[in-house]
N, C-alpha and C positions, 0 to 999 in steps of 0.2 A: 467310487471307492480308491483309497489310495492304494499304491502298488506294494510288492514287499521288496522293501530296500535291502540292496546287499552290501551298499556300505555308506559311509556319512554323504561322500561325494554327491552322490546321486540324490540322500535326502533331502540335503541343502539345495540342490539341484530344483527338485522338485518344490520347495518350500518359496524358493525365489518365485519360480514361473507363476504358481497357486496365489503370491501375492501375501504370503502367512509367515514370512521371515520375520518381520519385527514382531508377531503376535509370539513365532515360538521363543524369541529371547523375553519378552514379557510373562510370558507362562514360567520359562524357567525360574524367572526373578520370583517370581510368585511361590512357586513351590519352594524353593530354597530359601525363602524367609519364613514360610510353614514350617518347614524342619528345624528354624533356628541356623541356619547356616550363613554365613557371610561368603555371597560371593560378588565378585566385582565384574556385574554386565551393564555395559553401556550402548546406548542406542544404536550406536554406528559401528559396532565391532563384526568384524568380516567373520565369516563363516568357518576360516581358517584358524582365526584367532578363539570362537566361540569352541570349536573343537579342541584346542591343545589345553584352554582354561578350562574345559570340562573334565578334560581328560584327568589333569593335574589335581583339581579339586578332589575329585573321587578316589584318585591315587593316594591323597593326602589323607581323605577319610576311611579307607580300607586300613591304613597303617596306624593311623593315629586315633580318631575317633568310631572306631566301630560302631558304637551304638546310633550315634548320628549319621551314619551310611544306612544303616537298616533303615531308621527311620525316614531317610529321604527316597530309598526305594519304596517303603510301605505310602509316602504320600504322593509320589508320582504314579505309583500304581503301576509298577514294572511285573508284567505277568510272568507268575512264578513258572512255567513251564519255559517261556524264554528263557530266564535265569539260569534254571536248570541244564540248559543244553551249553552254558559258555566252558569254554575247554578250561581249567583250570593249570596253567601253567606256572606263570608268576604273576605278582601283582598288577607289575604294570602293564601286562597282558590284558588281564581280568580287569582293571580298571579301563583301560580302552573300549573292550566288551560290553562293559557296563554303561560306560559314560555313550556308546551307541545305541544303549537298550533306553535308555532315558530320553534320548533323542528322540526315538521314532517313539516313545509313548507320549512325548510331548508334543510331537506334530500330529499323533493322531488325534490329541484331544484340540488342541486349536483348529483341526481341519474340521471335527464333527459340529463345534462350536459354530463355525463360518457356517457351514452347509445347513447347519437344522435351524441357525438363530435369525 
């Protein structure tokens, strides 16, 4: 079972250790495409660059394309109870927290696929 992640650093370390990082990037590409949102993820993106890019994209969606943002959360299947725990301060911090929730859910998906397929 995956541990409860406290931050994205631990999440990325786990993904790399379990050899799931590339599958995580592919899953993000897939779900963003399903939500009809352009995101430029390349195969060699570093965890730090991925975190920054995801944060910026979600921030942009919150401010400019809120319906697309909600659609993305639905497609990624971010748990509603986790979303309700977000501390509503400003859009930058909310985007950071949502990006972490998206990463957690996407890693959970690839971990489950790897374990049970």
